[in-house]
SEKOL-617914 format. One record per residue: residue number from 0; y, x, z of N, C-alpha, C in turn. Coordinates in Angstrom, 3 decimals. Example, Ala and Ser with C-alpha at 12.3 -4.5 7.8 and 13.67 -1.06 7.14 Angstrom:
! residues 2
GUDREN   num         nv         nu         nw        cav        cau        caw         cv         cu         cw
GUDREN     0     -5.690     13.190      7.800     -4.500     12.300      7.800     -3.300     13.200      7.800
GUDREN     1     -2.250     12.850      7.080     -1.060     13.670      7.140      0.030     12.900      7.870
! end
This chain:
! residues 281
GUDREN   num         nv         nu         nw        cav        cau        caw         cv         cu         cw
GUDREN     0    -27.331     -5.190      5.682    -27.450     -6.715      5.670    -27.011     -7.344      4.572
GUDREN     1    -25.978     -6.917      3.936    -25.587     -7.933      2.788    -26.720     -8.175      1.606
GUDREN     2    -27.356     -6.716      1.298    -28.154     -6.895      0.067    -28.930     -5.315      0.219
GUDREN     3    -30.107     -5.728      0.589    -31.148     -4.360      0.776    -31.023     -3.795     -0.446
GUDREN     4    -31.177     -4.376     -1.767    -31.220     -3.533     -2.955    -29.809     -2.826     -3.311
GUDREN     5    -28.728     -3.239     -2.825    -27.355     -2.841     -2.921    -27.341     -1.592     -1.886
GUDREN     6    -27.984     -1.603     -0.909    -28.078     -0.345     -0.060    -28.740      0.842     -0.662
GUDREN     7    -29.654      0.481     -1.184    -30.472      1.500     -1.981    -29.590      2.159     -3.082
GUDREN     8    -28.978      1.022     -4.044    -28.271      1.667     -5.225    -27.174      2.790     -4.423
GUDREN     9    -26.615      2.363     -3.625    -25.630      3.212     -3.189    -26.075      4.461     -2.017
GUDREN    10    -27.055      4.242     -1.432    -27.419      5.309     -0.346    -28.150      6.030     -0.781
GUDREN    11    -29.178      5.651     -1.617    -30.586      6.463     -2.117    -30.298      6.965     -3.440
GUDREN    12    -30.001      6.058     -4.558    -29.623      6.380     -5.627    -28.468      6.676     -5.917
GUDREN    13    -27.336      6.622     -5.024    -26.003      7.069     -4.992    -25.320      6.809     -6.531
GUDREN    14    -25.799      5.541     -6.991    -24.854      5.175     -8.126    -23.543      5.002     -8.165
GUDREN    15    -22.562      5.600     -8.962    -21.164      5.421     -9.106    -20.798      4.054     -9.009
GUDREN    16    -19.597      3.993     -8.367    -18.795      2.304     -8.361    -17.441      2.907     -9.040
GUDREN    17    -17.141      1.591     -9.509    -15.794      1.960    -10.064    -15.066      1.407     -8.815
GUDREN    18    -13.654      2.300     -8.895    -12.952      1.854     -7.825    -11.965      0.355     -7.987
GUDREN    19    -11.716     -0.349     -7.255    -11.589     -1.704     -7.188    -10.013     -1.639     -6.557
GUDREN    20     -9.066     -2.594     -7.406     -7.813     -2.789     -6.958     -7.627     -3.116     -5.418
GUDREN    21     -8.344     -4.146     -5.133     -8.112     -4.727     -3.626     -8.723     -3.451     -3.098
GUDREN    22     -9.869     -3.037     -2.979    -10.347     -1.825     -2.110     -9.321     -0.852     -1.863
GUDREN    23     -8.666     -0.206     -2.986     -7.579      0.791     -2.791     -6.299      0.446     -2.195
GUDREN    24     -6.096     -0.858     -2.661     -4.939     -1.478     -2.015     -4.783     -1.227     -0.131
GUDREN    25     -6.217     -1.719      0.023     -6.604     -1.820      1.358     -6.642     -0.422      2.210
GUDREN    26     -6.530      0.612      1.334     -6.639      1.902      1.848     -5.292      2.361      2.017
GUDREN    27     -4.499      1.913      0.924     -3.093      2.269      1.164     -2.425      1.537      2.266
GUDREN    28     -2.613      0.415      2.432     -1.866     -0.260      3.399     -2.489      0.395      4.555
GUDREN    29     -3.599      0.547      5.048     -4.137      1.237      6.075     -3.162      2.516      6.531
GUDREN    30     -3.173      3.350      5.317     -2.284      4.534      5.317     -1.064      4.420      6.091
GUDREN    31     -0.496      3.341      5.409      1.270      2.989      5.829      1.032      2.821      6.976
GUDREN    32      0.113      1.948      7.599      0.132      1.523      9.024      0.192      2.480     10.265
GUDREN    33     -0.935      3.411      9.487     -1.430      4.538     10.493     -0.038      5.533     10.381
GUDREN    34      0.583      5.891      9.642      1.675      6.728      9.541      2.951      6.053     10.107
GUDREN    35      3.178      4.985     10.231      4.324      4.310     10.684      4.365      4.569     12.081
GUDREN    36      3.240      4.935     12.685      3.279      5.147     14.616      3.716      6.847     14.630
GUDREN    37      4.067      7.448     13.450      4.370      8.690     13.782      5.960      8.827     13.941
GUDREN    38      6.601      7.885     13.556      8.202      7.403     14.025      8.511      7.104     15.402
GUDREN    39      9.308      7.180     15.918      9.758      6.689     17.299      9.489      5.341     17.225
GUDREN    40      9.266      4.686     18.541      8.985      3.366     18.562     10.311      2.562     17.828
GUDREN    41     11.281      2.772     18.017     12.772      2.263     17.494     12.538      2.254     16.123
GUDREN    42     12.045      3.146     15.303     12.394      3.391     13.797     11.009      2.472     13.258
GUDREN    43     10.400      1.894     13.946      9.070      1.285     13.356      9.192      0.080     12.534
GUDREN    44     10.160     -0.160     11.510     10.646     -1.420     10.871      9.957     -1.406      9.670
GUDREN    45     10.030     -2.751      9.037      9.508     -3.493      7.885     10.122     -2.283      6.795
GUDREN    46     11.544     -2.032      6.711     11.875     -1.014      5.658     11.463      0.158      5.546
GUDREN    47     11.065      0.495      6.890     10.474      2.017      6.903      9.311      1.983      6.486
GUDREN    48      8.245      0.926      6.899      6.823      0.929      6.473      6.982      0.558      4.800
GUDREN    49      7.997      0.086      4.370      7.560     -0.316      2.719      8.022      1.232      2.233
GUDREN    50      9.130      1.881      2.780      9.417      3.115      2.292      8.387      4.250      2.113
GUDREN    51      7.266      3.993      2.934      5.925      4.829      3.043      5.040      4.574      1.698
GUDREN    52      5.191      3.668      1.346      4.224      2.999      0.330      4.290      3.996     -0.813
GUDREN    53      5.401      4.399     -1.568      5.064      5.220     -2.694      4.715      6.651     -2.449
GUDREN    54      5.182      7.391     -1.182      4.381      8.433     -0.737      3.034      8.679     -0.401
GUDREN    55      2.522      7.607      0.153      1.103      7.534      0.636      0.306      7.181     -0.660
GUDREN    56      0.948      6.520     -1.784      0.224      6.060     -2.773     -0.053      7.794     -3.699
GUDREN    57      0.951      8.348     -3.833      1.061      9.667     -4.566     -0.139     10.600     -3.899
GUDREN    58     -0.223     10.464     -2.037     -1.293     11.403     -1.634     -2.656     10.791     -1.895
GUDREN    59     -2.616      9.522     -1.903     -4.154      8.771     -2.248     -4.487      9.444     -3.623
GUDREN    60     -3.511      9.389     -4.783     -3.951      9.894     -5.855     -4.260     11.274     -6.025
GUDREN    61     -3.458     12.342     -5.165     -3.969     13.595     -5.065     -5.223     13.966     -4.781
GUDREN    62     -6.014     12.818     -3.496     -7.094     13.169     -2.786     -8.252     12.720     -3.740
GUDREN    63     -7.917     11.404     -4.551     -8.589     10.659     -5.411     -8.195     10.391     -6.775
GUDREN    64     -8.250     11.497     -7.765     -7.528     11.383     -8.869     -8.172     10.310     -9.870
GUDREN    65     -9.285     10.158     -9.593    -10.016      8.884    -10.354     -9.490      7.481    -10.061
GUDREN    66     -8.460      7.349     -9.072     -8.050      6.117     -8.754     -6.781      5.850    -10.211
GUDREN    67     -6.468      6.820    -10.834     -5.483      6.752    -11.838     -6.476      5.627    -12.996
GUDREN    68     -7.632      5.428    -13.084     -8.463      4.795    -13.862     -8.209      2.961    -13.496
GUDREN    69     -7.428      3.183    -12.256     -7.291      1.706    -11.962     -6.211      1.152    -12.941
GUDREN    70     -5.141      1.666    -13.561     -3.966      1.265    -14.472     -3.994      2.105    -15.651
GUDREN    71     -5.327      2.249    -16.146     -5.207      2.768    -17.241     -4.689      1.934    -18.593
GUDREN    72     -4.114      2.215    -19.255     -3.464      1.532    -20.190     -2.158      0.741    -19.911
GUDREN    73     -1.616      0.788    -18.485     -0.768      0.111    -18.271      0.529      1.027    -18.326
GUDREN    74      1.056      1.082    -19.791      2.288      2.100    -20.303      3.322      1.722    -19.550
GUDREN    75      3.686      0.469    -19.195      4.850      0.079    -18.916      4.886      0.055    -17.199
GUDREN    76      3.701      0.082    -16.646      3.950      0.357    -15.198      4.064     -1.087    -14.543
GUDREN    77      3.755     -2.305    -15.261      4.089     -3.467    -14.885      3.019     -3.839    -13.999
GUDREN    78      1.367     -3.624    -14.026      0.447     -3.705    -13.206      0.688     -2.927    -12.050
GUDREN    79      0.893     -1.681    -12.108      1.085     -1.209    -10.885      2.380     -1.694     -9.980
GUDREN    80      3.402     -1.768    -10.747      4.346     -2.298    -10.091      4.200     -3.480     -9.338
GUDREN    81      3.229     -4.573     -9.850      2.814     -5.541     -9.572      1.762     -5.425     -8.100
GUDREN    82      1.083     -4.324     -8.167      0.126     -4.130     -7.393      0.789     -3.306     -6.075
GUDREN    83      1.636     -2.656     -6.225      2.400     -2.010     -5.246      3.579     -3.357     -4.462
GUDREN    84      3.703     -4.209     -5.092      4.570     -5.436     -4.538      3.500     -5.904     -3.610
GUDREN    85      2.402     -6.117     -4.047      1.652     -6.901     -3.261      1.065     -6.057     -2.078
GUDREN    86      1.114     -4.801     -2.002      0.911     -3.891     -0.794      2.022     -4.196      0.034
GUDREN    87      3.470     -4.131     -0.466      4.257     -4.064      0.193      4.474     -5.525      0.993
GUDREN    88      3.948     -6.682      0.445      3.988     -8.244      1.059      3.061     -7.768      2.364
GUDREN    89      1.757     -7.248      1.964      0.922     -7.390      3.040      1.189     -6.472      4.335
GUDREN    90      2.028     -5.128      4.077      2.843     -4.487      4.982      3.697     -5.499      5.784
GUDREN    91      4.499     -6.048      5.048      5.677     -6.760      5.794      5.076     -7.909      6.562
GUDREN    92      3.833     -8.681      6.115      3.666     -9.839      6.948      2.839     -9.100      8.251
GUDREN    93      2.555     -7.890      8.273      2.032     -7.420      9.954      2.948     -7.633     10.673
GUDREN    94      4.366     -7.164     10.421      5.465     -7.324     11.435      5.423     -8.875     11.777
GUDREN    95      4.761     -9.851     11.160      5.002    -11.250     11.925      3.846    -11.200     12.970
GUDREN    96      2.725    -10.668     12.805      1.460    -10.690     13.740      1.722     -9.481     14.895
GUDREN    97      2.216     -8.588     14.545      2.190     -7.483     15.891      3.471     -6.603     15.864
GUDREN    98      4.147     -6.545     16.936      5.219     -5.638     17.014      5.204     -4.151     17.397
GUDREN    99      4.972     -3.221     16.272      4.971     -1.817     16.355      6.112     -1.289     17.540
GUDREN   100      6.780     -1.558     17.439      8.012     -1.010     18.470      7.564     -1.105     19.886
GUDREN   101      6.694     -1.937     20.274      5.881     -2.299     21.593      4.547     -1.710     21.515
GUDREN   102      4.253     -1.041     20.538      2.842     -0.362     20.799      2.541      0.914     20.637
GUDREN   103      1.914      1.565     21.438      1.657      2.944     21.446      0.148      3.346     21.424
GUDREN   104     -0.402      3.232     20.419     -1.779      3.106     20.171     -2.328      4.741     20.836
GUDREN   105     -3.437      4.795     21.552     -4.144      6.002     22.008     -4.800      6.737     20.752
GUDREN   106     -5.126      6.135     19.939     -5.833      6.643     18.756     -5.578      5.917     17.474
GUDREN   107     -5.742      6.406     16.291     -5.700      5.865     15.216     -6.377      6.540     14.346
GUDREN   108     -7.208      5.861     13.457     -8.119      6.172     12.335     -9.176      6.989     13.145
GUDREN   109     -9.547      6.686     14.231    -10.540      7.329     14.781    -11.977      7.520     14.492
GUDREN   110    -12.626      8.581     14.205    -13.840      8.942     14.060    -14.854      8.805     15.263
GUDREN   111    -15.350      7.997     15.422    -16.587      8.201     16.636    -17.847      8.086     16.136
GUDREN   112    -18.899      8.910     17.065    -20.016      8.960     16.526    -20.658      9.052     18.117
GUDREN   113    -21.952      8.493     18.186    -23.085      8.393     19.304    -24.448      8.353     19.075
GUDREN   114    -25.381      8.750     19.874    -26.574      8.595     19.693    -27.597      7.835     20.868
GUDREN   115    -27.913      6.862     20.382    -28.718      6.110     21.414    -30.024      6.761     21.919
GUDREN   116    -30.657      6.388     22.928    -31.841      6.657     23.550    -32.784      6.707     22.462
GUDREN   117    -32.938      6.022     21.638    -33.877      5.726     20.285    -33.973      6.815     19.663
GUDREN   118    -32.512      7.807     19.374    -32.451      8.811     18.384    -31.668      8.334     17.528
GUDREN   119    -31.330      7.003     17.401    -30.366      6.277     16.420    -28.901      6.831     16.699
GUDREN   120    -28.253      7.455     15.259    -26.963      7.962     15.895    -25.748      6.738     14.984
GUDREN   121    -25.134      6.569     15.868    -24.131      5.409     15.133    -22.851      6.396     14.898
GUDREN   122    -21.947      5.891     13.917    -20.704      6.293     13.529    -20.109      5.392     12.830
GUDREN   123    -18.482      5.669     13.125    -17.703      4.966     12.105    -16.276      5.325     12.433
GUDREN   124    -15.412      4.532     11.661    -13.758      5.081     11.953    -12.976      3.729     12.224
GUDREN   125    -12.576      3.706     13.508    -11.879      2.909     14.244    -10.220      2.662     13.608
GUDREN   126     -9.678      1.783     12.942     -8.211      1.724     12.898     -7.318      2.304     13.873
GUDREN   127     -7.595      1.266     14.889     -6.542      1.459     16.079     -7.100      1.272     17.421
GUDREN   128     -7.151      2.123     18.485     -7.273      1.924     19.700     -6.118      1.824     20.916
GUDREN   129     -5.932      0.686     21.288     -5.072      0.800     22.323     -5.555      0.609     23.868
GUDREN   130     -4.889      1.301     24.610     -5.222      1.613     26.118     -4.122      0.954     26.916
GUDREN   131     -4.285      0.033     27.635     -3.468     -0.690     28.585     -3.186      0.078     29.887
GUDREN   132     -1.893      0.094     30.451     -1.562      0.865     31.806     -2.796      0.667     33.072
GUDREN   133     -3.776     -0.742     32.669     -4.785     -0.831     33.595     -6.116     -0.170     33.042
GUDREN   134     -5.976      0.345     31.988     -7.214      1.114     31.398     -7.835      0.245     30.599
GUDREN   135     -7.482     -0.826     30.480     -8.162     -1.781     29.578     -8.163     -1.453     28.122
GUDREN   136     -9.479     -1.361     27.415     -9.026     -0.846     25.793     -9.254     -2.141     25.034
GUDREN   137     -8.556     -2.185     24.073     -8.566     -3.017     22.759     -8.861     -2.310     21.202
GUDREN   138     -9.733     -3.034     20.657    -10.346     -2.456     19.320     -9.625     -2.956     18.473
GUDREN   139     -8.825     -2.512     17.690     -8.016     -3.556     16.544     -8.501     -2.758     15.236
GUDREN   140     -8.837     -3.887     14.135     -9.111     -3.406     12.871     -8.186     -4.481     11.781
GUDREN   141     -7.493     -3.874     10.902     -6.747     -4.486      9.800     -7.741     -4.603      8.632
GUDREN   142     -7.097     -5.899      8.270     -7.917     -6.583      7.114     -6.844     -6.945      6.059
GUDREN   143     -7.483     -6.909      4.896     -6.078     -6.799      4.161     -6.390     -8.276      3.005
GUDREN   144     -7.616     -8.660      3.579     -7.997    -10.088      2.644     -7.410    -11.028      3.834
GUDREN   145     -7.834    -12.107      3.509     -7.986    -13.595      4.580     -8.966    -14.024      5.381
GUDREN   146     -8.466    -14.336      6.419     -9.578    -14.625      7.294    -10.526    -15.579      6.883
GUDREN   147    -11.877    -15.166      7.372    -12.826    -15.991      6.891    -12.837    -17.380      7.468
GUDREN   148    -13.801    -18.418      6.783    -14.242    -19.624      7.637    -14.585    -19.271      8.753
GUDREN   149    -14.888    -20.202      9.658    -15.729    -19.931     11.010    -17.078    -19.611     10.700
GUDREN   150    -17.560    -20.443      9.928    -19.160    -20.097      9.791    -19.170    -18.600      9.129
GUDREN   151    -17.977    -17.927      8.516    -18.629    -16.446      7.958    -17.649    -15.459      8.700
GUDREN   152    -17.742    -15.947     10.119    -16.782    -14.893     10.739    -17.716    -13.933     11.390
GUDREN   153    -19.059    -14.169     11.575    -19.816    -13.402     12.232    -19.780    -11.847     11.619
GUDREN   154    -20.005    -12.113     10.296    -19.737    -10.407      9.604    -18.880     -9.463     10.332
GUDREN   155    -17.599     -9.866      9.691    -16.332     -8.887     10.272    -16.374     -8.854     12.206
GUDREN   156    -16.762     -9.519     12.680    -17.391     -9.584     14.128    -18.166     -8.706     14.429
GUDREN   157    -19.199     -8.861     13.628    -20.395     -7.760     14.063    -20.011     -6.065     14.004
GUDREN   158    -19.160     -5.964     12.752    -18.342     -4.752     12.724    -17.818     -4.473     14.180
GUDREN   159    -17.003     -5.414     14.509    -16.232     -5.055     15.605    -17.014     -4.584     16.888
GUDREN   160    -18.214     -5.452     16.842    -19.037     -5.227     17.882    -19.954     -3.793     17.821
GUDREN   161    -19.909     -3.487     16.490    -20.657     -2.057     16.544    -19.689     -1.024     17.178
GUDREN   162    -18.375     -0.993     16.935    -17.363     -0.229     17.422    -17.332     -0.402     18.921
GUDREN   163    -17.473     -1.330     19.360    -17.419     -1.435     20.743    -18.633     -0.976     21.457
GUDREN   164    -19.815     -1.199     20.835    -21.022     -0.365     21.147    -21.031      1.087     21.265
GUDREN   165    -20.238      1.493     20.143    -20.408      3.153     20.187    -19.106      3.753     21.351
GUDREN   166    -18.241      2.841     21.515    -17.385      3.122     22.474    -18.174      3.124     23.831
GUDREN   167    -18.538      2.072     24.144    -19.482      1.817     25.513    -20.685      2.882     25.485
GUDREN   168    -21.304      3.175     24.365    -22.178      4.173     24.791    -21.474      5.759     25.073
GUDREN   169    -20.113      5.914     24.161    -19.752      7.348     24.528    -19.047      7.455     25.708
GUDREN   170    -18.094      6.381     26.358    -17.364      6.528     27.279    -17.646      5.486     28.721
GUDREN   171    -18.579      4.890     28.431    -19.260      3.751     29.569    -18.048      3.010     29.435
GUDREN   172    -17.354      2.511     28.895    -16.340      1.341     28.947    -16.585      0.522     28.034
GUDREN   173    -16.558     -0.842     28.722    -16.931     -2.069     27.363    -15.385     -2.756     27.173
GUDREN   174    -14.725     -2.158     25.923    -13.686     -2.573     25.203    -13.206     -4.184     25.868
GUDREN   175    -12.264     -4.507     26.494    -11.686     -5.479     26.993    -11.626     -6.572     25.753
GUDREN   176    -11.057     -6.069     24.880    -10.908     -7.325     23.384    -10.965     -6.352     22.467
GUDREN   177    -11.590     -7.081     21.123    -11.726     -6.779     19.831    -10.922     -7.763     19.056
GUDREN   178    -10.358     -7.287     18.335     -9.058     -7.948     17.691     -8.922     -7.315     16.203
GUDREN   179     -9.207     -8.559     15.046     -9.093     -8.432     13.716     -7.878     -8.982     13.160
GUDREN   180     -7.037     -8.148     12.534     -5.564     -8.675     11.989     -5.872     -8.613     10.529
GUDREN   181     -5.814    -10.086      9.762     -5.948    -10.252      8.805     -4.632    -10.862      7.940
GUDREN   182     -4.074     -9.387      7.043     -2.988     -9.467      6.592     -2.664    -10.505      5.298
GUDREN   183     -3.665    -10.530      4.993     -3.748    -11.685      3.865     -3.539    -13.118      3.876
GUDREN   184     -3.949    -13.511      5.119     -3.850    -14.924      5.490     -2.759    -14.794      6.730
GUDREN   185     -2.345    -13.956      7.191     -1.696    -14.036      8.476     -2.281    -14.049      9.851
GUDREN   186     -3.451    -14.083     10.052     -4.196    -14.640     11.118     -4.719    -13.202     11.944
GUDREN   187     -4.785    -13.591     13.340     -5.105    -12.820     14.283     -6.122    -13.505     14.824
GUDREN   188     -7.695    -12.695     14.838     -8.898    -12.873     15.516     -9.131    -12.278     16.726
GUDREN   189     -9.626    -12.535     17.834     -9.860    -11.983     18.766    -11.219    -12.116     19.561
GUDREN   190    -11.978    -11.283     20.277    -12.989    -11.456     20.710    -13.407    -10.636     22.144
GUDREN   191    -13.646    -11.214     23.027    -13.869    -10.420     24.375    -15.169    -10.142     24.715
GUDREN   192    -15.658     -8.900     24.486    -17.103     -8.771     24.481    -17.645     -8.911     26.268
GUDREN   193    -18.790     -8.726     25.996    -19.573     -8.553     27.403    -20.706     -7.537     27.289
GUDREN   194    -21.095     -7.036     28.300    -22.379     -6.035     27.972    -23.422     -6.659     27.321
GUDREN   195    -23.963     -8.186     27.475    -25.079     -8.675     26.957    -24.842     -8.614     25.213
GUDREN   196    -23.386     -8.963     24.862    -23.265     -9.118     23.554    -23.509     -7.276     22.595
GUDREN   197    -23.071     -6.234     23.699    -23.270     -5.145     23.030    -24.885     -4.687     22.797
GUDREN   198    -25.622     -5.239     24.002    -26.886     -5.058     24.211    -27.655     -5.683     22.920
GUDREN   199    -27.316     -6.813     22.668    -27.919     -7.616     21.545    -27.652     -6.973     20.179
GUDREN   200    -26.400     -6.410     19.906    -26.060     -5.837     18.981    -27.060     -4.200     18.666
GUDREN   201    -27.111     -3.901     19.906    -28.140     -2.367     19.871    -29.507     -2.687     19.716
GUDREN   202    -29.817     -3.808     19.827    -31.343     -4.181     19.674    -31.303     -4.491     17.774
GUDREN   203    -30.291     -5.282     17.340    -30.123     -5.678     16.115    -30.124     -4.426     15.029
GUDREN   204    -29.554     -3.383     15.518    -29.211     -2.042     14.849    -30.311     -1.501     14.925
GUDREN   205    -31.287     -1.235     15.940    -32.534     -0.751     16.152    -33.438     -1.395     14.979
GUDREN   206    -33.391     -2.593     14.941    -34.567     -3.356     14.072    -33.998     -3.690     12.593
GUDREN   207    -32.491     -3.353     12.515    -32.167     -2.982     11.136    -32.808     -1.683     10.476
GUDREN   208    -32.357     -0.683     11.508    -32.706      0.801     11.033    -34.449      0.649     10.723
GUDREN   209    -35.367      0.093     11.483    -36.924      0.104     11.222    -37.054     -0.779      9.731
GUDREN   210    -36.236     -1.694      9.484    -36.566     -2.641      8.055    -36.119     -1.384      7.441
GUDREN   211    -35.025     -0.658      7.317    -34.344      0.110      6.269    -35.645      1.433      6.392
GUDREN   212    -35.865      1.832      7.245    -37.032      2.836      7.317    -38.330      2.458      6.471
GUDREN   213    -38.862      1.441      6.915    -39.787      0.642      6.199    -39.546      0.630      4.587
GUDREN   214    -38.624      0.059      4.272    -38.409     -0.075      2.657    -38.030      1.124      2.143
GUDREN   215    -37.591      2.235      2.855    -37.617      3.596      2.248    -38.770      4.069      1.983
GUDREN   216    -39.710      3.877      2.785    -41.132      4.382      2.891    -41.805      3.875      1.852
GUDREN   217    -41.564      2.371      1.773    -42.884      1.717      0.622    -41.716      1.448     -0.865
GUDREN   218    -40.495      1.938     -0.804    -39.850      1.621     -1.816    -39.208      0.095     -2.580
GUDREN   219    -39.538     -0.463     -1.343    -39.454     -2.307     -1.503    -38.124     -2.732     -1.163
GUDREN   220    -37.216     -2.677     -2.359    -35.614     -3.153     -1.814    -35.598     -4.461     -2.910
GUDREN   221    -35.185     -5.545     -1.973    -35.053     -6.429     -2.805    -33.625     -7.207     -2.712
GUDREN   222    -33.268     -7.614     -3.788    -31.979     -8.278     -3.962    -31.629     -9.375     -3.112
GUDREN   223    -30.539     -9.556     -2.400    -30.349    -10.512     -1.633    -28.909    -11.794     -2.582
GUDREN   224    -29.083    -12.429     -3.533    -28.119    -13.189     -4.316    -27.202    -13.552     -3.447
GUDREN   225    -26.262    -13.747     -3.530    -24.775    -14.525     -2.696    -23.651    -14.223     -3.749
GUDREN   226    -22.797    -14.964     -3.417    -21.772    -15.212     -4.201    -20.784    -13.925     -4.554
GUDREN   227    -21.287    -12.913     -3.678    -20.722    -11.339     -3.762    -21.361    -10.923     -4.898
GUDREN   228    -22.425    -11.344     -5.376    -22.988    -10.536     -6.738    -21.853    -10.728     -7.932
GUDREN   229    -20.949    -11.477     -7.906    -20.061    -11.444     -9.210    -19.150    -10.304     -9.126
GUDREN   230    -19.021     -9.369     -7.884    -18.193     -8.537     -7.979    -18.928     -6.960     -7.720
GUDREN   231    -20.195     -7.199     -7.978    -21.223     -5.991     -7.902    -21.285     -5.145     -9.038
GUDREN   232    -20.910     -3.884     -8.876    -20.868     -3.152    -10.035    -22.439     -2.692    -10.583
GUDREN   233    -23.480     -3.155     -9.816    -24.491     -2.752    -10.566    -25.489     -3.705    -11.108
GUDREN   234    -24.877     -4.935    -12.031    -25.528     -5.927    -11.942    -26.484     -5.473    -13.505
GUDREN   235    -26.072     -4.322    -14.084    -27.028     -4.029    -14.995    -28.381     -3.075    -14.793
GUDREN   236    -28.460     -3.041    -13.607    -29.746     -2.547    -13.232    -30.321     -3.425    -12.040
GUDREN   237    -29.855     -4.671    -11.947    -30.254     -5.783    -10.948    -31.124     -6.491    -11.424
GUDREN   238    -32.303     -6.826    -11.036    -33.035     -7.817    -11.583    -32.921     -9.030    -11.489
GUDREN   239    -31.864     -9.292    -10.615    -31.055    -10.901    -10.762    -30.510    -11.131    -11.780
GUDREN   240    -29.921    -10.033    -12.439    -29.172    -10.297    -13.681    -30.154     -9.679    -15.095
GUDREN   241    -31.383     -9.499    -14.952    -32.347     -9.229    -15.881    -32.200     -7.832    -16.386
GUDREN   242    -31.825     -6.940    -15.231    -31.915     -5.660    -15.202    -33.223     -4.826    -14.588
GUDREN   243    -33.252     -3.778    -14.948    -34.306     -2.754    -14.142    -33.469     -1.809    -13.393
GUDREN   244    -33.787     -1.680    -12.191    -33.647     -0.469    -11.112    -34.227      0.957    -11.745
GUDREN   245    -33.086      2.107    -11.538    -33.555      3.132    -12.209    -34.880      3.520    -11.372
GUDREN   246    -35.634      4.936    -11.807    -36.879      5.024    -10.966    -36.611      5.348     -9.615
GUDREN   247    -37.645      4.909     -8.821    -37.302      5.433     -7.307    -37.393      7.347     -7.068
GUDREN   248    -36.380      7.660     -6.608    -36.469      8.809     -6.461    -37.299      9.625     -5.297
GUDREN   249    -37.790      8.605     -4.419    -38.549      9.009     -3.313    -39.941      8.703     -3.256
GUDREN   250    -40.741      9.546     -2.705    -42.233      9.089     -2.778    -42.572      7.948     -1.828
GUDREN   251    -43.529      7.251     -2.422    -43.826      5.929     -1.648    -45.014      5.717     -0.808
GUDREN   252    -45.266      5.072      0.099    -46.484      4.523      0.470    -46.699      2.995      0.284
GUDREN   253    -47.927      2.366      0.106    -47.868      1.105     -0.066    -47.685      0.463      1.616
GUDREN   254    -47.219     -0.568      1.141    -47.082     -1.412      2.682    -48.657     -1.711      3.070
GUDREN   255    -48.474     -1.749      4.295    -49.471     -1.784      5.342    -50.066     -3.353      5.642
GUDREN   256    -51.264     -3.817      6.090    -51.504     -4.984      5.967    -50.377     -5.783      7.153
GUDREN   257    -49.999     -6.813      6.639    -48.929     -7.643      7.546    -47.879     -7.072      7.514
GUDREN   258    -47.483     -5.952      6.331    -45.968     -5.521      6.461    -45.495     -6.436      5.370
GUDREN   259    -44.091     -6.669      5.457    -43.560     -7.062      4.436    -42.442     -5.728      3.879
GUDREN   260    -42.346     -5.791      2.984    -41.379     -4.337      2.273    -40.510     -4.253      2.823
GUDREN   261    -39.797     -5.572      3.325    -38.315     -5.383      3.902    -38.138     -5.266      5.219
GUDREN   262    -39.408     -5.047      5.736    -39.436     -5.279      7.346    -38.691     -6.905      7.814
GUDREN   263    -38.821     -6.674      9.248    -38.140     -7.988      9.508    -36.765     -7.341     10.736
GUDREN   264    -36.097     -8.578     10.768    -34.821     -8.232     11.845    -34.906     -8.469     13.197
GUDREN   265    -36.335     -8.746     13.573    -36.547     -8.988     15.025    -36.807     -7.742     15.944
GUDREN   266    -36.244     -7.702     17.083    -36.407     -6.289     18.019    -37.838     -5.888     18.171
GUDREN   267    -39.011     -6.715     17.577    -40.340     -6.049     17.823    -40.617     -4.925     16.827
GUDREN   268    -39.578     -4.792     15.993    -39.702     -3.789     14.973    -39.315     -2.444     15.394
GUDREN   269    -38.026     -2.509     16.328    -37.672     -1.479     16.753    -38.630     -0.399     17.172
GUDREN   270    -38.432      1.243     16.696    -39.217      2.085     16.984    -38.293      3.260     17.903
GUDREN   271    -38.436      3.905     18.882    -37.601      4.954     19.397    -38.414      6.221     18.625
GUDREN   272    -36.990      7.106     18.955    -37.519      8.405     18.493    -37.258      8.898     17.053
GUDREN   273    -36.273      8.095     16.203    -36.023      8.314     14.947    -34.488      8.937     14.872
GUDREN   274    -34.748     10.463     14.168    -33.325     10.929     14.220    -32.427     10.552     12.959
GUDREN   275    -32.011      9.294     13.075    -31.244      8.866     11.784    -29.570      7.981     12.159
GUDREN   276    -29.148      7.426     11.226    -27.577      7.261     11.673    -27.396      6.008     10.770
GUDREN   277    -26.603      5.149     11.416    -25.868      3.973     10.656    -24.634      4.266     10.955
GUDREN   278    -23.930      3.878      9.908    -22.208      4.055      9.844    -21.601      2.555      9.771
GUDREN   279    -20.384      2.581     10.795    -20.044      1.075     10.641    -19.243      0.914      9.192
GUDREN   280    -18.676     -0.191      8.974    -18.028     -0.521      7.637    -16.689      0.235      7.692
! end
């Protein structure tokens, strides 16, 4: 949805991307918030959460040694120290938004997967699921950035509706609430979905996959320039920046009469029976 050509570079060409400080900090903060719930409720304090940061950073480096590149040349450790300090502030801010001593998540970092009647498989990882005594389900996602302006809120909300759709199709339960916790700005955004919302998301996903399938067959992947291009690792091979994409590694067929190589986003292009998968962000 962000950029078809970027999808191609990542999913088909599998071009490498450099680790970023912001994304890695997000991974670290998520790990700390997940591990904090291992402690008894009374011990889930800000000091304890801060104390988890060094150990979780070491574990992250163990699993992904390439992250050492982030602080290459930082001989005095000043950049790393500032970076860890920023992670601490994000973790501390969470305590002003939620009270972990009063929460007992039903699930944390839960991998979910379901298959729609069309054959399209959906999968993703949900940060946290809370279940009330009444059985109401709340899906919670942590964001280490700032809350978007209202006109840009649909993107993150679509991610949450994606997760809600998966839960609905898996368990037959429409989550009562979707909650986005923005640690960068201290905002909590909520949305209460209904069945019609999830049906619309399902139709959009089917249409989206049909567009992906068509672009895969034709090899016609187009860049979609936005302000996010400034952070893209693939500018050197992007036509928008004067680059040439690598040779397309798949066989292609010409687009048929009336076919746009990028497909369309309307539900009329959705086609059942494709054994394929889309992953949530």
